N, CA, C and O atoms as a Tinker XYZ file with bonds, in Angstrom:
   272  protein
     1  N      0.841000   -1.188000    0.000000    73     2
     2  CA     0.000000    0.000000    0.000000    64     1     3
     3  C      0.877000    1.239000    0.000000    63     2     4     5
     4  O      1.887000    1.288000    0.702000    81     3
     5  N      0.501000    2.226000   -0.774000    73     3     6
     6  CA     1.234000    3.491000   -0.791000    64     5     7
     7  C      0.665000    4.396000    0.296000    63     6     8     9
     8  O     -0.273000    5.155000    0.055000    81     7
     9  N      1.242000    4.309000    1.495000    73     7    10
    10  CA     0.734000    5.047000    2.643000    64     9    11
    11  C      0.783000    6.548000    2.429000    63    10    12    13
    12  O     -0.079000    7.268000    2.932000    81    11
    13  N      1.756000    7.027000    1.707000    73    11    14
    14  CA     1.934000    8.471000    1.584000    64    13    15
    15  C      0.931000    9.109000    0.635000    63    14    16    17
    16  O      0.898000   10.335000    0.520000    81    15
    17  N      0.109000    8.313000   -0.051000    73    15    18
    18  CA    -0.945000    8.897000   -0.873000    64    17    19
    19  C     -2.287000    8.882000   -0.136000    63    18    20    21
    20  O     -3.312000    9.259000   -0.705000    81    19
    21  N     -2.282000    8.451000    1.121000    73    19    22
    22  CA    -3.486000    8.347000    1.934000    64    21    23
    23  C     -3.696000    9.632000    2.723000    63    22    24    25
    24  O     -2.734000   10.304000    3.095000    81    23
    25  N     -4.955000    9.971000    2.976000    73    23    26
    26  CA    -5.265000   11.131000    3.825000    64    25    27
    27  C     -5.581000   10.651000    5.232000    63    26    28    29
    28  O     -6.115000    9.556000    5.411000    81    27
    29  N     -5.254000   11.467000    6.237000    73    27    30
    30  CA    -5.527000   11.121000    7.632000    64    29    31
    31  C     -6.894000   11.651000    8.072000    63    30    32    33
    32  O     -7.634000   10.959000    8.771000    81    31
    33  N     -7.218000   12.848000    7.673000    73    31    34
    34  CA    -8.489000   13.463000    8.040000    64    33    35
    35  C     -9.401000   13.501000    6.820000    63    34    36    37
    36  O     -8.971000   13.878000    5.730000    81    35
    37  N    -10.633000   13.118000    7.000000    73    35    38
    38  CA   -11.531000   13.034000    5.845000    64    37    39
    39  C    -11.911000   14.392000    5.282000    63    38    40    41
    40  O    -12.350000   14.461000    4.134000    81    39
    41  N    -11.763000   15.475000    6.034000    73    39    42
    42  CA   -12.100000   16.801000    5.527000    64    41    43
    43  C    -10.869000   17.585000    5.078000    63    42    44    45
    44  O    -10.963000   18.791000    4.847000    81    43
    45  N     -9.746000   16.944000    4.952000    73    43    46
    46  CA    -8.501000   17.631000    4.607000    64    45    47
    47  C     -7.831000   16.873000    3.471000    63    46    48    49
    48  O     -7.697000   15.651000    3.542000    81    47
    49  N     -7.414000   17.567000    2.440000    73    47    50
    50  CA    -6.770000   16.934000    1.287000    64    49    51
    51  C     -5.257000   16.825000    1.433000    63    50    52    53
    52  O     -4.584000   16.390000    0.500000    81    51
    53  N     -4.707000   17.213000    2.588000    73    51    54
    54  CA    -3.265000   17.134000    2.782000    64    53    55
    55  C     -2.827000   15.674000    2.790000    63    54    56    57
    56  O     -3.291000   14.904000    3.630000    81    55
    57  N     -1.945000   15.275000    1.874000    73    55    58
    58  CA    -1.483000   13.882000    1.878000    64    57    59
    59  C     -0.529000   13.633000    3.042000    63    58    60    61
    60  O      0.154000   14.545000    3.510000    81    59
    61  N     -0.494000   12.407000    3.491000    73    59    62
    62  CA     0.451000   12.042000    4.545000    64    61    63
    63  C      1.868000   12.136000    4.008000    63    62    64    65
    64  O      2.112000   11.870000    2.831000    81    63
    65  N      2.799000   12.514000    4.869000    73    63    66
    66  CA     4.198000   12.633000    4.469000    64    65    67
    67  C      5.080000   12.003000    5.537000    63    66    68    69
    68  O      4.740000   11.995000    6.720000    81    67
    69  N      6.202000   11.482000    5.104000    73    67    70
    70  CA     7.154000   10.886000    6.023000    64    69    71
    71  C      7.534000   11.896000    7.108000    63    70    72    73
    72  O      7.816000   13.057000    6.811000    81    71
    73  N      7.538000   11.448000    8.364000    73    71    74
    74  CA     7.907000   12.311000    9.475000    64    73    75
    75  C      6.734000   12.993000   10.168000    63    74    76    77
    76  O      6.905000   13.548000   11.253000    81    75
    77  N      5.537000   12.965000    9.561000    73    75    78
    78  CA     4.380000   13.555000   10.227000    64    77    79
    79  C      4.070000   12.749000   11.492000    63    78    80    81
    80  O      4.198000   11.525000   11.507000    81    79
    81  N      3.664000   13.447000   12.541000    73    79    82
    82  CA     3.322000   12.814000   13.813000    64    81    83
    83  C      1.861000   13.087000   14.144000    63    82    84    85
    84  O      1.323000   14.146000   13.822000    81    83
    85  N      1.225000   12.105000   14.799000    73    83    86
    86  CA    -0.192000   12.199000   15.094000    64    85    87
    87  C     -0.484000   11.697000   16.492000    63    86    88    89
    88  O      0.289000   10.932000   17.070000    81    87
    89  N     -1.611000   12.138000   17.027000    73    87    90
    90  CA    -2.121000   11.649000   18.304000    64    89    91
    91  C     -3.501000   11.060000   18.051000    63    90    92    93
    92  O     -4.363000   11.725000   17.476000    81    91
    93  N     -3.715000    9.840000   18.467000    73    91    94
    94  CA    -5.011000    9.182000   18.364000    64    93    95
    95  C     -5.522000    9.037000   19.792000    63    94    96    97
    96  O     -4.881000    8.378000   20.611000    81    95
    97  N     -6.657000    9.639000   20.101000    73    95    98
    98  CA    -7.135000    9.701000   21.478000    64    97    99
    99  C     -8.544000    9.141000   21.603000    63    98   100   101
   100  O     -9.497000    9.906000   21.756000    81    99
   101  N     -8.696000    7.809000   21.541000    73    99   102
   102  CA   -10.024000    7.231000   21.724000    64   101   103
   103  C    -10.532000    7.500000   23.139000    63   102   104   105
   104  O     -9.758000    7.515000   24.096000    81   103
   105  N    -11.851000    7.712000   23.258000    73   103   106
   106  CA   -12.428000    8.084000   24.549000    64   105   107
   107  C    -13.756000    7.372000   24.755000    63   106   108   109
   108  O    -14.543000    7.213000   23.821000    81   107
   109  N    -13.989000    6.954000   25.968000    73   107   110
   110  CA   -15.269000    6.371000   26.359000    64   109   111
   111  C    -15.807000    7.212000   27.510000    63   110   112   113
   112  O    -15.095000    7.458000   28.484000    81   111
   113  N    -17.066000    7.657000   27.404000    73   111   114
   114  CA   -17.695000    8.450000   28.459000    64   113   115
   115  C    -19.035000    7.845000   28.834000    63   114   116   117
   116  O    -19.826000    7.471000   27.968000    81   115
   117  N    -19.277000    7.756000   30.110000    73   115   118
   118  CA   -20.590000    7.405000   30.638000    64   117   119
   119  C    -21.035000    8.640000   31.420000    63   118   120   121
   120  O    -20.555000    8.869000   32.531000    81   119
   121  N    -21.957000    9.449000   30.851000    73   119   122
   122  CA   -22.350000   10.711000   31.488000    64   121   123
   123  C    -22.746000   10.531000   32.958000    63   122   124   125
   124  O    -23.525000    9.645000   33.307000    81   123
   125  N    -22.190000   11.390000   33.798000    73   123   126
   126  CA   -22.472000   11.357000   35.220000    64   125   127
   127  C    -21.760000   10.241000   35.973000    63   126   128   129
   128  O    -21.902000   10.126000   37.190000    81   127
   129  N    -20.989000    9.409000   35.251000    73   127   130
   130  CA   -20.313000    8.275000   35.885000    64   129   131
   131  C    -18.791000    8.414000   35.800000    63   130   132   133
   132  O    -18.122000    8.610000   36.815000    81   131
   133  N    -18.250000    8.312000   34.584000    73   131   134
   134  CA   -16.803000    8.376000   34.402000    64   133   135
   135  C    -16.479000    8.572000   32.926000    63   134   136   137
   136  O    -17.350000    8.496000   32.060000    81   135
   137  N    -15.224000    8.821000   32.672000    73   135   138
   138  CA   -14.710000    8.904000   31.311000    64   137   139
   139  C    -13.252000    8.497000   31.315000    63   138   140   141
   140  O    -12.545000    8.697000   32.303000    81   139
   141  N    -12.807000    7.929000   30.216000    73   139   142
   142  CA   -11.397000    7.541000   30.099000    64   141   143
   143  C    -10.944000    7.803000   28.668000    63   142   144   145
   144  O    -11.665000    7.513000   27.714000    81   143
   145  N     -9.748000    8.352000   28.532000    73   143   146
   146  CA    -9.173000    8.584000   27.211000    64   145   147
   147  C     -7.779000    7.973000   27.185000    63   146   148   149
   148  O     -6.990000    8.154000   28.112000    81   147
   149  N     -7.492000    7.258000   26.126000    73   147   150
   150  CA    -6.177000    6.665000   25.924000    64   149   151
   151  C     -5.440000    7.484000   24.867000    63   150   152   153
   152  O     -5.969000    7.692000   23.775000    81   151
   153  N     -4.254000    7.941000   25.165000    73   151   154
   154  CA    -3.471000    8.738000   24.224000    64   153   155
   155  C     -2.437000    7.855000   23.545000    63   154   156   157
   156  O     -1.503000    7.374000   24.186000    81   155
   157  N     -2.606000    7.647000   22.255000    73   155   158
   158  CA    -1.674000    6.858000   21.452000    64   157   159
   159  C     -1.046000    7.772000   20.408000    63   158   160   161
   160  O     -1.752000    8.540000   19.756000    81   159
   161  N      0.275000    7.699000   20.240000    73   159   162
   162  CA     0.983000    8.582000   19.316000    64   161   163
   163  C      1.721000    7.757000   18.270000    63   162   164   165
   164  O      2.322000    6.729000   18.582000    81   163
   165  N      1.667000    8.225000   17.017000    73   163   166
   166  CA     2.340000    7.513000   15.944000    64   165   167
   167  C      2.913000    8.493000   14.931000    63   166   168   169
   168  O      2.573000    9.676000   14.936000    81   167
   169  N      3.784000    7.990000   14.064000    73   167   170
   170  CA     4.438000    8.809000   13.048000    64   169   171
   171  C      4.438000    8.047000   11.728000    63   170   172   173
   172  O      4.270000    6.828000   11.702000    81   171
   173  N      4.626000    8.774000   10.646000    73   171   174
   174  CA     4.609000    8.166000    9.319000    64   173   175
   175  C      6.019000    7.882000    8.833000    63   174   176   177
   176  O      6.925000    8.700000    8.993000    81   175
   177  N      6.192000    6.695000    8.229000    73   175   178
   178  CA     7.437000    6.342000    7.557000    64   177   179
   179  C      7.123000    6.112000    6.089000    63   178   180   181
   180  O      5.989000    5.775000    5.750000    81   179
   181  N      8.086000    6.283000    5.227000    73   179   182
   182  CA     7.864000    6.064000    3.802000    64   181   183
   183  C      7.764000    4.576000    3.478000    63   182   184   185
   184  O      6.963000    4.177000    2.632000    81   183
   185  N      8.567000    3.761000    4.142000    73   183   186
   186  CA     8.625000    2.341000    3.803000    64   185   187
   187  C      7.550000    1.498000    4.472000    63   186   188   189
   188  O      7.010000    0.580000    3.854000    81   187
   189  N      7.233000    1.799000    5.730000    73   187   190
   190  CA     6.338000    0.938000    6.498000    64   189   191
   191  C      5.004000    1.569000    6.855000    63   190   192   193
   192  O      4.183000    0.926000    7.510000    81   191
   193  N      4.764000    2.803000    6.446000    73   191   194
   194  CA     3.516000    3.460000    6.808000    64   193   195
   195  C      3.540000    3.899000    8.262000    63   194   196   197
   196  O      4.599000    4.242000    8.786000    81   195
   197  N      2.377000    3.893000    8.928000    73   195   198
   198  CA     2.328000    4.385000   10.308000    64   197   199
   199  C      3.037000    3.454000   11.278000    63   198   200   201
   200  O      2.932000    2.232000   11.174000    81   199
   201  N      3.763000    4.050000   12.226000    73   199   202
   202  CA     4.484000    3.295000   13.264000    64   201   203
   203  C      4.182000    3.959000   14.607000    63   202   204   205
   204  O      4.142000    5.186000   14.698000    81   203
   205  N      3.971000    3.160000   15.641000    73   203   206
   206  CA     3.709000    3.682000   16.981000    64   205   207
   207  C      4.996000    4.207000   17.612000    63   206   208   209
   208  O      6.058000    3.607000   17.445000    81   207
   209  N      4.907000    5.325000   18.339000    73   207   210
   210  CA     6.017000    5.738000   19.197000    64   209   211
   211  C      6.113000    4.756000   20.362000    63   210   212   213
   212  O      7.200000    4.297000   20.713000    81   211
   213  N      4.980000    4.447000   20.947000    73   211   214
   214  CA     4.876000    3.434000   21.997000    64   213   215
   215  C      3.670000    2.566000   21.670000    63   214   216   217
   216  O      2.741000    3.026000   21.006000    81   215
   217  N      3.672000    1.340000   22.119000    73   215   218
   218  CA     2.547000    0.447000   21.853000    64   217   219
   219  C      1.294000    0.955000   22.568000    63   218   220   221
   220  O      1.370000    1.386000   23.718000    81   219
   221  N      0.146000    0.906000   21.895000    73   219   222
   222  CA    -1.103000    1.334000   22.529000    64   221   223
   223  C     -1.447000    0.441000   23.727000    63   222   224   225
   224  O     -0.906000   -0.655000   23.877000    81   223
   225  N     -2.341000    0.924000   24.561000    73   223   226
   226  CA    -2.802000    0.151000   25.714000    64   225   227
   227  C     -3.411000   -1.163000   25.261000    63   226   228   229
   228  O     -4.030000   -1.241000   24.200000    81   227
   229  N     -3.232000   -2.178000   26.063000    73   227   230
   230  CA    -3.744000   -3.507000   25.741000    64   229   231
   231  C     -5.264000   -3.490000   25.616000    63   230   232   233
   232  O     -5.809000   -3.996000   24.635000    81   231
   233  N     -5.954000   -2.911000   26.602000    73   231   234
   234  CA    -7.412000   -2.787000   26.578000    64   233   235
   235  C     -7.824000   -1.732000   27.603000    63   234   236   237
   236  O     -7.012000   -1.313000   28.427000    81   235
   237  N     -9.069000   -1.309000   27.552000    73   235   238
   238  CA    -9.554000   -0.298000   28.477000    64   237   239
   239  C     -9.549000   -0.819000   29.909000    63   238   240   241
   240  O     -9.183000   -0.091000   30.832000    81   239
   241  N     -9.951000   -2.071000   30.104000    73   239   242
   242  CA   -10.018000   -2.609000   31.467000    64   241   243
   243  C     -8.692000   -3.204000   31.957000    63   242   244   245
   244  O     -8.576000   -3.575000   33.125000    81   243
   245  N     -7.702000   -3.296000   31.078000    73   243   246
   246  CA    -6.365000   -3.788000   31.458000    64   245   247
   247  C     -5.322000   -3.017000   30.638000    63   246   248   249
   248  O     -4.631000   -3.604000   29.805000    81   247
   249  N     -5.206000   -1.691000   30.877000    73   247   250
   250  CA    -4.362000   -0.855000   30.019000    64   249   251
   251  C     -2.891000   -1.258000   29.963000    63   250   252   253
   252  O     -2.224000   -1.017000   28.956000    81   251
   253  N     -2.383000   -1.860000   31.017000    73   251   254
   254  CA    -0.974000   -2.262000   31.031000    64   253   255
   255  C     -0.761000   -3.690000   30.562000    63   254   256   257
   256  O      0.382000   -4.131000   30.445000    81   255
   257  N     -1.826000   -4.418000   30.291000    73   255   258
   258  CA    -1.710000   -5.789000   29.822000    64   257   259
   259  C     -1.268000   -6.765000   30.891000    63   258   260   261
   260  O     -0.687000   -7.803000   30.576000    81   259
   261  N     -1.534000   -6.450000   32.159000    73   259   262
   262  CA    -1.087000   -7.308000   33.256000    64   261   263
   263  C     -1.832000   -8.631000   33.292000    63   262   264   265
   264  O     -1.299000   -9.624000   33.789000    81   263
   265  N     -3.047000   -8.664000   32.778000    73   263   266
   266  CA    -3.845000   -9.896000   32.792000    64   265   267
   267  C     -3.898000  -10.579000   31.430000    63   266   268   269
   268  O     -4.714000  -11.475000   31.214000    81   267
   269  N     -3.044000  -10.166000   30.525000    73   267   270
   270  CA    -3.057000  -10.727000   29.159000    64   269   271
   271  C     -2.430000  -12.112000   29.122000    63   270   272
   272  O     -2.358000  -12.729000   28.059000    81   271
């Protein structure tokens, strides 16, 4: 796949380029109860496409993967 011809945001025509960095912040909210957001960061490479700076959390209920 040619990763560098792909767009990251659906409303933006800027193509991905090697060295670009991004933050992916999935969030779960239960109004009046709690909320949790996981911050995952990645960057673009020309050869391999997106690469994580650090591995994302294992899961919401076991973010460190201690029970995996």
